[in-house]
N, C-alpha and C positions, 0 to 999 in steps of 0.2 A: 442564532446559529452563525458561527464563523467557519467557513471553509478555506483552510490554508492550502496554497497550491492549486487553485480552483480551476486552472486550465481553460477551457473555452466555456465553461459554465454548465456542464451536463448535469452535475451532481446538484448545483443550485437551482436549476430548471426543476428537476424532478422533485426537490423538496419544496419549491413553490407551488408545484401541482398538488402534492400529498398533503402538505400542511400550509395552506394559503394565509392563515393566520399568523404564522412564524415570521419574525424578520430575520431574514438571510443576508449574509455579505461574504464575499469572497475576497481573498489576497492572491494575486498572481504577478510573479516578477516580469513575464513575458509580455511586451507590448501588443504584439499581434493576438495572443490568446486573451489577454483582457480586453482588448477591443471587441473580439468576437463575441466573449460573453456579455459585454454591454450591449451589443445588438438585439440580445435577446430579451433585454430588459432587466438583467441582473445587475445588483449592484457590487462592483468589482473595484477593488482598490489596485492600482498597478503599482506594486512595490513589493520588496522582500518584506517577510514578516518582522525583521529586526527593524526595518526603516517606516513601516507602516504606521500612519497617524492614528493609532488605537488607544493611547493613554486616556484613561478616564472612563473607558466602557467595559462592560463585563458581560460574560456569555453564558448562557446556560449549556451550550453545546459548542465544541471545537472540533473540527475534523481535519486529520491529515491521511488522505488516502494515497498510498504508496509515495510518500514525501520524505520521511525521516532519513532514508538511506541517501537521499540526494543533497542533503544539508551539509555545508562544511563545517558547522558548529551545531549540532543537533541538542547538545545540552543547553545551550544559550538560548536556543529557540523554545525549547520546553520550559525552561524557568520563566521566559517572558510569557508563554501561553498559561502557565499556572497563575500568574498575576492576572491575567485577564478572565479567569474562570470564575464565574459567580459560586459562592458558597453552596455546595450540593451538585455543582455541574460535573460534567464529564468531558475528557478528551477522548475522542475516538480515532484510533490509527490502524492502518493495516500496513504491515511491516514482512519484507521476505527474510526468512530465517535461515542462516546457512548450516544448522544443525537439523534441518528438516530431513525427512526419509528422500525426498526428490534430490536434494543436495549430496547425501551421501552415496546415493545410487549412482548418480551421474557424475560426480566430481567436478573437475574442471569444466565441463560442459553442462552444468546446471544453469538454467537461464537467469537465476537471481542474481549471479554476479554483476552482469551488465557493466563492466567497466568500459570506459571511464565515467560513465554517467554516474554510477553509485558510488559514494565517497566512503560508505561503510557497509559492512557485512555483520550483521547482528546475530547472535544466537540468543537462546532464551536467558542464559546467564548475564550477559552483556547488556541485553535489552532491560533486564530487571534492574541491573545496577545503575543505568541511565536514568530510568525512571525515579529511583529512589534518591539520586544525586539532584534530580530536578524537584523534589518535594512532592512526588506522585507514587501511588501505588496501582497495581493492575487490580481492578475489581471482578471483570470477567473477560474471557478470552474464547475465540471459537475459530473454526475454518469456515469461511463463508464465500470466498470469491475465488475463482481460477484454478479451482482444485484440479479438474482434469487438465485445463490448459497448461498450467506450469510443469506438469510431469510429461505430457506429451510434447511439448515445445523442447523440453530438456533432452528428451530421447532423440528428437530430431536433429537437435545440435550435435549429440552424441554420434549418430549414425552419418550425418554429413561429415564430420571430422575424421572419423575412423575407419569407415567402410570405402576403400580404394576404387573398386569396380563401380563403373557409372551405373550400369543397369541394375546391380544389387542394391546400390545405394539409393536410387530413386524408389525401387520397389519398397524398400524398407522405410522410406519416409512416407510414401503412399499408404502403406499398411497403417501407420499410426492415425490415419484420418478415418479408418474403415469401421463400420458398426461392429464387426466380430472382435477387432481388436478392444474397441472401447468397452464392450461387454466383458471381455477378459480382465481388463484391469480394474473393473468396477470393484472387487473385493478389496483391491489394495488401496484404491481412493477412499472407500469407505472407511476403512480401518485407520488410514492417515487422518481423515478428518475427524473420526472418533478420538484418536489419541493426541490430536492437535499436533500432528507431525507433518503436516501440509507445507507448502512453500510459503504462502502467505497467511499469517496469523492477524486476525482482527482482535484488538485490545480496546476495552473500556477502562480509561484510568481516572482516578479521582484525586484530589489533594489529600496528601498523608495527613 
């Protein structure tokens, strides 16, 4: 398995524990993060995916967790990863989508924009076009991570930016952490996940 954007190696560590028989490698451009990952015993190449010395190797699984939106040229990266994919293998990615219900409700205060860290804001149509251009097709998708966090964080950004009275603003933000509020929004979160309209969609893609 190849983890692109491995950071400090948390996912690599989890995979080594869960599937010790697997060979897992990470690619991470940040020198400090790559060094931290190596200190845990993980095999991490400090490079971008474009420059990493990976030619001649193929992988059963390649992962990009919240990486695609940070890339200056996501199409070039996906095309290279497709070449590194073993026949029958999958590329797994989590991507924030700007046509999610959270984005539509919170508008400019949606937490998924993250300018200037995010170079791209994908919706379902543009993400599908990107995958097709890279020679990939989505096999399965689901809302798996951050469903509550992304919605409540977007609400906190909205409240912080639009409520001027300090006390009301602080109370509003505190309310988003409360158990009654979390129970109140549970039906919305359940429906968003069921309809795959959450902020972060996880996709399994294979070669077309």
